[in-house]
N, C-alpha and C positions, 0 to 999 in steps of 0.2 A: 557499590555494585556498578562501574563504571559503564556504559552505555556507550554507542557507536550508534548513532542515528544517521539516516539516507536519505534526501530528495530527491527528483529528478524536474531541472528545469530547461526544455530546450524549444525553441520559436518565440512566437507573437503571443499565443492564445493567451495567458498567463502572466500577468506585470506581476515584479520584485514583493508586492506586498503581499505575495501568497504565501514568500519562503518565509520573507523576516515573523509572521507572523507563527507562522509555523515554528520558527524557531525558537520563538519565546513560548509558544504554548508548551512544547517539548521541554523548556529550561524550568518553566512555572508549574510544570505538572510530573515532575522527577526527582527526586527528596539527592540521587545522590548526583557526581560528576557526566556529564552527559558534553561528547564532541559530536556537533552534528558539518552533515559535510554536504552540499549540495552538488549534486554531478550539472551542469551544466553549460554553455553554449555562448554565457551572457556571465559575465558576475558583474556589470552595472546596475546598482540600485542596491546591490546583497548588503545584507549586514559585517560587516568588518571579523566580526567572529566566527563566520560560517569558512568553517573548511570547504576549499575547491577543488572539483577534481574535474577534468577535462572531459566535458560529452563526448567526445572522439572516441579517447582513448575505452570509453564502457561497450561500445557498439562491438558488436557479435556479427562479426559481418559477413555470414556462412547465413544468418537467420534475419536477413535484413526486411524479408518481406514479413514478419511476427510483428505488430505492435506491443510494445513495452517489454518487446526482449530484452531489453538492456539491462531491464533488475538480475538477468540470471544473470550479468558477468560480476554480480556480488557474493555470488556464492562461489565464485573461485577462491581460495583461499589467499591465492599466489597476488589479486588483485587487490583487495581489501583485507581491515585485522581482525585476525581469529579471536573474536571476545562474544560482547554482547552484542548484537544487530539488530538494529529495528529500520524496515523501509518501509517509507510512510509516501501515500498520494502526496501531494502540495494540496488537496480542496480536501483533507480531514480535517477536521475539529474537534480537538479537545476540548470533551468535557470537564473529566474528574482527573484525579490525580493518579496514574497510572503504576505506580509502585507499589501498593497493598497488592493489583494483581502482580506484576513482573514478580518482585521478592519469592511470593506465593511459587510461584510457576519455575521463577528460579531456569529457566531457556534448557528446564530439563529434555524436551523435543520442540524441532522445528515448526509451525506453524504457520498458517495462511485461517486468509478467515472461507466460514463458508455463509454461504447467501441464505440465511435462516427466510426467510422470507419468502425465497421462491418456493414454486411450489414442485417437489425432488419431483412427481409423474410427469409432468410436462417437463422439464426441464430434460430427463431423458430422450420424451417421447421427440422432442424440436431441437436436438442438439444438434441433427445436420443442418438449422435451422438459422445456428447462432446459440442457442437456449444453454446457460452455466452456473452452475451454484460456487461456482470456489474465482475466490477476488485475493489479487494479491496490494491490494490496497493497503495492508496494514500486516506485515509479513517478517517475523521473530525468530532469529537463531543465532547458532551460538559453535564457534569455530568450524570447523570442517563437515557440520549437518547437513549441509545440503552440495555438498564437493557433489553427490552422487547424481545430482540433477543435473550439476555442469555436462561431468562426463557425460553423460546419457545422448541430453543436448547438442554438443560436438561431437559423436560420435555417429550419431544421425542426423545431420543436423537437414542431408535434401529430402531424405522422409517427410520432415517436420517439416518444413519451409512450403512444401507444398501439398499437405496436408491441414494447417490449421492459420489461423488471421492474426491470432491473435495468442498473449503467452496466457493469459486466464485459460481460453478454450484448451489450446493443447495439455494443460494440466488437467485439464476437465479428459482430455479423452486417452490419455495415457496413464495417469497416477491418479488419479481421484478417489480410490481406493485403500492406496499406500501411504495419503499426507494425513498430517495430523491439522486439525483446527483449533482454534479460538473459540468458548464455551461460548453461550450464549449470554444476553446481558453486556457480552465486550463493546461487540461494535456492532451498529445498527444505517440505514442508512436516509436518507432528511430525505429522499425522490420517492423510497420504493418502502419504508417499514423497519420494523422488524424481523417478528415471525408471520405464518402464515396465517394466523389467527388476527395479528395486527401488522395491517398492513398501511394504516393509516399515514399519509406525507405531510411533512413540511414539520411535526411537533419536538419536542422536544422533552426527550427519553433521558429524565436525570439520574437514572441507577446504569446508566452503559456512562461506558470511557470515553467511546469514539463515535463519532460522525463522521460517517460518510456519504460523499459526493454524488460516485459511483457515476457518472455522465458521460462517461464514451460512447454508451447507447446513441446519443443523442437525444435523450428524453431526461426531464426534468430542468429542474435550477441549479446555475453555476453558483458556486460561494459567495459571490460579488451580485449576482440579482436579487440574494433574497432579504430578505426584511424583516421585521423582531426580533425574537432571540435570539436566531443565528447570525444575523447582522452583527448585536450589540456584542455579543462574544466574542465575535471573531476580528471584530474592530476593537475591544478592550487587548486584544494582542499584544494594541501597537504600545500598550504603556510599560 
């Protein structure tokens, strides 16, 4: 089961090690063929086996006010390959082999992350202040499963641009009852925990597949700021 993996890197916030270690981690934790793509404005320092896509070509200009809206372009079948696809944020740390989960799931439906560590009541009550429990750090889909999202955003870009400041918040505000999500024990957050009953930060939960860092809110440690198990595991992906 061939896989197309995608990540984004633009600007100077993250150095090439983030992409290269993510690339190595995907290759080592998936048992079939992978084509790994980086959508970037600068390929300097990136592994030569990474497929490069020009960042400018991914931008959705009518939606330029929305943070990480570039991910939406990957749902346009005319822009990317219509196969089994995954978006990773570059600060994702793969803990275990992804193959059993992806093979069983077989990309039967498109999936986002549900922030199971967030309190649903508080999220709904404070959505107007930025609360959100949908996360696009690890998105899986096949063929044209997400084409409807791409078309909706293109057709309604003026309203969406006015109402929302990030891709995740727009998904929460418009589509939260219509989306599918990865099950619990798939993804957890290094800085926020795993479930409402398990919110201890910075620990290894080795029954999960992926650990995300989710620092876009300005809270928590970045991967390069970590020590202990996270630092050791991340740096091991240099090998």
